C-alpha positions as CSV (number, residue, x, y, z in Angstrom):
1,M,87.1,104.0,80.7
2,L,83.4,104.2,81.2
3,R,83.4,103.2,84.8
4,A,83.6,106.7,86.4
5,P,80.7,108.3,84.3
6,V,78.5,105.2,84.9
7,T,79.2,105.4,88.6
8,R,78.3,109.1,88.6
9,L,75.1,108.4,86.9
10,R,74.3,105.7,89.4
11,A,75.1,108.0,92.2
12,I,72.7,110.6,90.8
13,A,70.0,108.0,90.5
14,V,70.6,106.8,94.1
15,F,70.3,110.4,95.3
16,A,67.0,110.9,93.4
17,V,65.5,107.7,94.7
18,V,66.5,108.2,98.3
19,F,65.5,111.8,98.3
20,A,62.0,110.9,96.9
21,A,61.6,108.2,99.6
22,L,62.7,110.4,102.5
23,A,60.5,113.2,101.2
24,V,57.5,110.9,101.3
25,L,58.4,109.8,104.8
26,A,58.7,113.5,105.9
27,G,55.3,114.2,104.4
28,K,53.7,117.6,104.9
29,D,56.5,118.7,107.2
30,L,59.2,118.6,104.5
31,L,59.2,122.3,103.8
32,Q,58.6,123.4,107.3
33,P,61.0,124.1,110.2
34,S,61.1,121.2,112.7
35,A,59.6,121.6,116.2
36,N,63.2,121.4,117.5
37,N,65.1,123.7,115.2
38,H,67.8,124.6,117.8
39,F,70.5,125.2,115.2
40,S,68.3,127.8,113.4
41,H,68.1,129.6,116.8
42,M,71.9,129.3,117.2
43,A,72.5,130.7,113.7
44,Q,70.0,133.5,114.2
45,G,71.8,134.5,117.4
46,W,75.1,134.8,115.5
47,L,73.4,137.0,112.9
48,E,72.2,139.2,115.8
49,G,75.5,139.2,117.6
50,R,74.6,137.1,120.6
51,L,75.4,133.6,121.9
52,A,72.5,133.0,124.2
53,L,68.8,133.1,123.4
54,P,67.1,136.5,123.8
55,G,64.7,135.1,126.3
56,D,63.1,131.8,127.3
57,P,63.2,128.9,124.7
58,P,60.3,128.0,122.5
59,G,57.6,126.1,124.5
60,Y,58.9,127.1,127.9
61,P,57.9,126.2,130.6
62,R,55.6,123.3,129.5
63,A,57.1,121.9,126.3
64,H,60.8,122.7,125.7
65,D,63.3,120.0,124.8
66,D,67.0,119.9,125.3
67,W,67.7,123.6,125.9
68,G,70.4,124.5,128.4
69,R,70.3,127.1,131.1
70,V,73.3,128.7,132.9
71,H,71.9,129.9,136.2
72,T,73.1,133.0,137.9
73,L,73.0,133.7,141.6
74,T,73.6,137.3,142.7
75,L,74.5,137.4,146.4
76,K,74.0,140.3,148.8
77,D,77.6,141.1,148.8
78,G,77.5,141.7,145.1
79,T,79.1,138.4,144.1
80,V,77.6,136.8,140.9
81,L,77.9,133.1,140.3
82,R,77.3,131.4,137.0
83,G,76.6,127.7,136.9
84,F,73.9,125.3,138.0
85,P,72.4,124.1,141.3
86,C,73.1,120.6,142.6
87,R,70.0,118.4,142.2
88,T,71.1,115.2,143.7
89,Q,68.8,113.9,146.5
90,A,71.5,114.6,149.1
91,C,71.7,118.3,148.0
92,V,67.9,118.6,147.9
93,D,67.7,117.2,151.5
94,R,70.5,119.6,152.7
95,R,68.8,122.6,151.1
96,R,65.6,121.8,152.9
97,R,67.3,120.9,156.2
98,E,70.1,123.5,156.4
99,R,68.7,126.2,154.0
100,V,72.0,126.0,152.0
101,E,72.2,125.6,148.3
102,T,75.1,123.7,146.7
103,F,76.0,125.5,143.5
104,R,78.6,124.4,140.9
105,A,80.1,127.4,139.1
106,T,81.2,127.3,135.5
107,D,84.9,127.3,136.7
108,G,84.2,123.9,138.4
109,R,84.3,125.2,142.0
110,V,81.4,124.2,144.3
111,H,79.9,126.8,146.5
112,D,77.7,126.3,149.6
113,V,75.4,129.3,149.5
114,P,73.1,130.1,152.4
115,L,69.7,130.9,151.0
116,A,69.6,134.0,153.1
117,Q,72.5,135.4,151.1
118,V,70.8,135.1,147.7
119,A,69.7,138.5,146.5
120,A,68.5,137.6,143.0
121,R,68.3,134.6,140.6
122,G,68.5,134.7,136.9
123,G,70.1,132.9,134.0
124,A,70.6,132.6,130.2
125,W,69.4,129.9,127.9
126,Y,71.7,128.3,125.3
127,V,71.7,125.8,122.5
128,T,73.8,123.1,124.1
129,F,75.0,121.4,120.9
130,P,78.2,121.7,118.8
131,P,77.9,124.5,116.3
132,G,78.7,122.7,113.0
133,P,75.1,122.3,111.7
134,A,74.3,126.0,112.6
135,L,77.3,127.0,110.5
136,V,75.8,125.0,107.5
137,M,72.4,126.6,108.1
138,L,73.7,130.1,108.5
139,P,73.1,131.3,104.8
140,G,69.6,129.8,104.9
141,V,68.7,131.3,108.3
142,A,70.0,134.7,106.9
143,L,67.4,134.4,104.2
144,W,64.4,132.7,105.9
145,G,65.1,133.4,109.6
146,L,63.7,130.8,112.0
147,G,61.4,129.6,109.2
148,F,64.4,127.9,107.6
149,P,63.2,124.4,106.5
150,D,65.7,122.3,108.4
151,I,63.7,119.1,107.7
152,L,64.4,119.7,103.9
153,L,68.1,120.2,104.7
154,T,68.2,116.9,106.7
155,V,66.4,115.0,103.9
156,L,68.8,116.4,101.2
157,V,71.9,115.5,103.2
158,G,70.4,112.1,104.0
159,A,70.0,111.4,100.3
160,L,73.5,112.7,99.5
161,I,75.2,110.2,101.9
162,P,74.4,107.0,99.9
163,A,75.1,108.9,96.7
164,L,78.6,109.5,98.1
165,L,79.0,106.0,99.4
166,L,78.5,104.5,96.0
167,P,81.7,105.9,94.4
168,L,83.5,105.1,97.7
169,F,82.4,101.5,97.4
170,E,83.6,101.4,93.8
171,R,86.9,102.7,94.9
172,V,87.5,100.2,97.8
173,R,86.1,97.2,95.9
174,P,85.8,97.8,92.2
175,G,83.5,96.1,89.8
176,R,80.6,94.9,92.0
177,P,77.8,97.4,91.3
178,R,75.0,95.1,92.6
179,E,76.7,94.8,96.0
180,H,77.3,98.5,96.1
181,L,73.7,99.4,95.3
182,L,72.5,97.0,97.9
183,A,74.9,98.5,100.5
184,C,73.4,101.9,99.7
185,V,70.0,100.5,100.3
186,A,71.3,99.0,103.6
187,W,72.4,102.5,104.7
188,A,69.4,104.6,103.5
189,F,66.5,102.3,104.3
190,A,67.7,99.4,106.5
191,S,69.5,101.3,109.2
192,P,68.6,104.0,111.7
193,A,69.5,106.5,109.0
194,C,66.0,105.8,107.6
195,F,64.0,107.5,110.4
196,V,66.8,109.9,111.3
197,A,67.2,111.5,107.9
198,A,63.4,111.8,107.3
199,H,62.5,113.9,110.3
200,G,64.9,116.8,110.9
201,S,65.2,118.2,114.5
202,V,68.3,119.2,116.3
203,W,69.5,115.6,117.2
204,F,68.9,114.1,113.8
205,T,70.2,116.9,111.7
206,A,73.5,116.8,113.6
207,Q,73.9,113.1,113.1
208,V,73.1,113.2,109.4
209,L,75.5,116.1,108.7
210,A,78.2,114.3,110.8
211,D,77.7,111.2,108.7
212,L,78.1,113.2,105.5
213,F,81.4,114.6,106.6
214,L,82.5,111.2,108.0
215,V,81.9,109.5,104.6
216,L,84.0,112.2,103.0
217,H,86.6,111.7,105.6
218,I,86.9,108.0,104.9
219,G,87.3,108.6,101.2
220,A,90.0,111.2,101.8
221,A,91.8,109.1,104.4
222,W,91.8,105.9,102.4
223,N,95.4,105.1,101.7
224,A,96.2,108.5,103.3
225,A,95.5,109.9,99.8
226,R,94.3,113.4,100.8
227,P,95.5,114.4,104.2
228,V,94.1,118.0,104.2
229,G,90.7,116.8,103.1
230,A,90.8,114.0,105.7
231,G,91.6,116.5,108.5
232,L,89.0,119.0,107.3
233,W,86.1,116.5,107.0
234,L,86.9,114.9,110.3
235,G,87.0,118.3,111.9
236,L,83.6,119.2,110.5
237,A,82.2,115.9,111.6
238,T,83.5,116.6,115.1
239,A,81.9,120.0,114.9
240,C,78.5,118.2,114.6
241,R,79.2,115.2,116.8
242,P,82.3,115.6,119.1
243,Q,82.8,111.9,119.7
244,I,83.6,111.4,116.0
245,A,87.0,112.9,116.8
246,F,87.9,109.4,118.1
247,A,87.9,108.2,114.5
248,A,91.3,109.8,114.0
249,P,93.1,106.5,114.3
250,F,91.8,105.4,110.9
251,F,93.8,108.1,109.1
252,L,96.8,107.7,111.4
253,L,97.0,104.0,110.7
254,E,96.6,104.7,106.9
255,W,99.4,107.2,107.1
256,W,101.7,104.9,109.0
257,R,101.0,102.1,106.5
258,D,101.1,104.0,103.3
259,D,103.0,107.3,103.8
260,R,104.9,108.1,107.0
261,R,105.9,111.5,105.7
262,P,105.8,114.1,108.5
263,A,104.5,116.7,106.0
264,A,101.4,114.5,105.3
265,L,100.7,114.1,108.9
266,L,101.0,117.9,109.5
267,R,98.5,118.5,106.6
268,F,96.0,116.2,108.3
269,V,96.5,117.7,111.8
270,A,96.4,121.4,110.7
271,P,92.7,121.7,109.7
272,L,91.7,119.4,112.5
273,A,93.5,121.5,115.0
274,L,92.1,124.8,113.6
275,I,88.5,123.5,113.9
276,G,89.2,122.1,117.3
277,A,90.6,125.4,118.5
278,A,87.5,127.2,117.1
279,L,85.2,124.8,119.0
280,A,87.2,125.2,122.2
281,L,86.9,129.0,121.9
282,F,83.2,128.7,121.3
283,N,82.8,126.6,124.4
284,W,85.0,129.0,126.5
285,V,83.1,132.1,125.7
286,R,79.8,130.5,126.6
287,F,80.6,128.2,129.5
288,D,84.1,129.1,130.6
289,D,85.3,125.5,129.7
290,I,86.9,124.5,126.4
291,F,85.5,121.0,126.6
292,E,81.9,121.9,127.6
293,F,79.4,122.1,124.8
294,G,76.6,122.8,127.3
295,H,74.9,119.5,128.0
296,R,75.9,119.8,131.7
297,Y,73.4,122.7,131.8
298,L,70.4,120.9,130.1
299,E,67.1,121.6,131.9
300,I,65.9,118.0,131.8
301,R,64.6,115.5,134.2
302,W,67.8,113.5,134.0
303,Q,69.9,116.2,135.9
304,E,69.8,114.2,139.1
305,R,71.0,111.1,137.3
306,I,73.8,113.1,135.6
307,Q,74.9,114.8,138.8
308,T,74.9,111.5,140.7
309,H,76.5,109.2,138.2
310,G,78.2,111.6,135.7
311,M,77.6,112.4,132.1
312,F,79.6,109.3,131.2
313,G,80.3,106.3,133.3
314,L,80.2,102.5,133.6
315,H,76.8,102.8,135.3
316,Y,75.2,103.2,131.9
317,L,77.1,100.5,130.0
318,W,74.9,97.5,130.3
319,R,71.7,99.4,129.5
320,N,73.4,101.0,126.4
321,L,74.7,97.7,125.3
322,E,71.2,96.3,125.4
323,C,69.9,99.3,123.5
324,M,72.6,98.9,120.9
325,L,72.5,95.2,120.3
326,W,69.5,93.2,121.5
327,L,66.6,95.3,122.8
328,W,63.4,93.6,121.6
329,P,60.1,95.1,120.8
330,Q,57.1,94.2,122.9
331,V,55.0,91.5,121.3
332,Q,51.3,90.9,122.2
333,L,49.8,87.7,120.8
334,S,46.1,88.2,121.4
335,P,45.4,90.4,119.5
336,L,48.7,90.4,117.6
337,Q,50.4,93.7,118.2
338,V,54.1,94.8,118.1
339,R,55.3,98.0,119.8
340,W,58.7,99.4,120.4
341,S,60.4,101.0,123.4
342,I,61.3,104.6,123.0
343,H,64.8,103.4,123.6
344,G,64.6,101.8,120.1
345,M,65.5,98.4,118.9
346,G,68.9,96.7,119.0
347,L,70.9,96.5,115.8
348,L,70.8,92.7,115.7
349,L,67.0,93.0,115.2
350,A,66.7,96.3,113.4
351,S,69.7,95.8,111.0
352,P,70.6,92.1,111.1
353,W,72.5,92.5,107.8
354,L,75.4,93.7,110.0
355,L,75.9,90.0,110.8
356,C,77.4,89.7,107.3
357,L,80.4,91.4,108.8
358,L,81.4,88.0,110.1
359,G,81.9,87.0,106.5
360,A,84.0,90.0,105.6
361,R,87.3,88.1,105.7
362,D,88.9,89.0,102.4
363,P,92.4,90.5,102.7
364,L,92.1,94.2,103.5
365,P,94.9,96.4,104.7
366,Q,92.4,98.9,106.1
367,R,90.6,96.3,108.3
368,R,92.4,97.2,111.5
369,G,91.8,100.9,111.1
370,L,88.1,100.6,110.2
371,V,87.5,98.3,113.2
372,L,89.5,100.5,115.6
373,A,87.8,103.7,114.5
374,A,84.3,102.1,114.8
375,L,85.1,100.9,118.3
376,A,86.6,104.2,119.4
377,V,83.6,106.2,118.2
378,A,81.1,103.7,119.7
379,A,82.7,103.8,123.2
380,P,81.5,107.2,124.3
381,A,77.9,106.4,123.4
382,L,78.0,103.2,125.4
383,L,79.1,105.2,128.5
384,Y,76.7,108.1,127.9
385,Q,73.8,108.8,130.3
386,N,71.2,108.7,127.5
387,S,70.4,105.9,125.1
388,G,69.5,108.2,122.3
389,Q,65.7,108.2,123.0
390,V,63.2,108.8,121.4
391,Q,64.1,106.5,118.6
392,F,62.9,103.6,116.5
393,S,66.3,101.9,116.4
394,Y,69.7,102.7,117.9
395,R,70.5,106.0,116.3
396,F,73.9,106.5,117.9
397,A,75.1,103.7,115.7
398,L,75.2,106.2,112.8
399,D,78.3,107.7,114.4
400,F,80.3,104.5,113.5
401,L,78.2,102.7,110.9
402,P,80.0,104.2,107.9
403,F,83.2,102.4,109.0
404,L,81.3,99.1,109.4
405,L,79.5,99.4,106.0
406,V,82.8,100.2,104.2
407,L,84.4,97.2,105.9
408,L,81.5,95.0,104.9
409,V,81.8,96.0,101.3
410,A,85.6,96.1,101.0
411,G,86.0,92.9,103.1
412,G,83.6,90.9,100.9
413,G,80.8,90.5,103.4
414,A,78.3,92.1,101.0
415,R,78.6,89.2,98.6
416,S,77.1,86.8,101.2
417,R,73.9,85.1,100.0
418,W,72.2,86.3,103.2
419,F,73.0,90.0,102.6
420,M,70.2,90.8,100.2
421,P,67.3,89.1,102.2
422,L,68.5,90.6,105.5
423,V,68.7,94.1,103.9
424,L,65.2,93.8,102.4
425,V,63.7,92.6,105.7
426,S,65.5,95.3,107.6
427,A,64.3,97.9,105.1
428,A,60.7,96.8,105.5
429,V,60.9,97.2,109.3
430,Q,62.8,100.5,109.3
431,L,60.5,102.0,106.7
432,Y,57.5,101.0,108.8
433,G,59.0,102.6,111.9
434,A,60.1,105.8,110.0
435,W,56.5,106.2,108.6
436,L,54.9,106.0,112.1
437,F,57.6,107.8,114.0
438,Q,56.0,111.2,113.8
439,R,52.6,110.3,112.3
440,A,51.4,107.9,115.0
441,P,53.9,107.4,117.8
442,G,51.1,106.0,119.9
443,R,50.9,103.0,117.5
444,L,54.6,102.7,117.5
445,F,55.8,103.0,121.1
446,V,54.7,101.2,124.2
447,A,52.5,103.1,126.7
448,D,55.1,102.8,129.5
449,P,57.7,105.5,128.5
450,W,60.6,103.8,130.3
451,W,60.0,100.2,129.3
452,P,62.1,98.0,129.7
453,F,64.2,100.1,132.0
454,A,63.3,101.6,135.4
455,P,63.0,105.4,135.4
456,E,66.0,107.1,136.9
């Protein structure tokens, strides 16, 4: 009878402790807007009735990070093309040799434009991220404008996630409060969530909000108990991190195992489809493509790589596997010094408590769905052109880590005698990295910005 109130009190205590720790890690920046508050700019644009930035992005041209530009070419015959120029080496050589610019329009067609026919050049800058976090920030931006403290929001959400995980753990494996609390520690302080939740910025805020919605989705989808909630939370997670849409098989398998009523499936699909349609429309009005969130238009040094090998492809798989699993820090013995790659540290080193998944063998009907959802969400990141840099440990793991953590608890892996020592060691390492991440990156990361991979 007392289990639910006690669990709620524990959840409140978990929230308070994690919030205090993350606030200390954030330090003096806690109540400030982050240096990369792209979502505040997106929300401000909505309030002013526009989708693009009013001018150049903050820090342009010297210090601007992950803003997208749709270029425009106005030709002498009055034709206006929107898109981006080809930047592969072959295109650069042809431009120099033949005085012809290869230009890919937003509709996907490629135009060979003689430079002599170009009358004017222009373009518009965009926030090239899904709009979910901007929607969450909208009331705050309406009150504080671009001064909205997105770091505080990220810290609050980061503390709320383990507080929500605690009752979920109690639901999926009742009566083991010590294991549940330790699993919350594993998430908050012994995983990439530690440095991500403490530092705000466009990339980290999106991941933390996506994880909040994903945890809510798992709770609603468990035993297909709340189909509408499962669809709503998965849709909102997708509005923050599109690859999380691939987690849908978890609910579908739960529905097939526990329900099979068409009405329940429809209740799941309806909110998910509505959110998907809204995202598609948002993409269309900005980039003429329902699947394009704008990363194709990023003004970054990797454009040649993206245009040569694609945004996703097997070309990136081995590098990303190394970043995810076994990438080591750089160790110098004399004098003793340890530094990390900006690509982070593999999970086997940064969060070795995940090895306890090998002991999560208790009978569990949801095992197949949890594993399948985790693999499906992980796949796009492994094929993506970027490793997630700059990071202390592999932050893209946060997109699928809730499934693995629930599996670890529900499947009995958290009762392993190795779980506690591995969590504590991981927490010490992750807290160290989170503390230095913005305070002293020169002490944290190696001097060679590409190590151990060749620059591309």
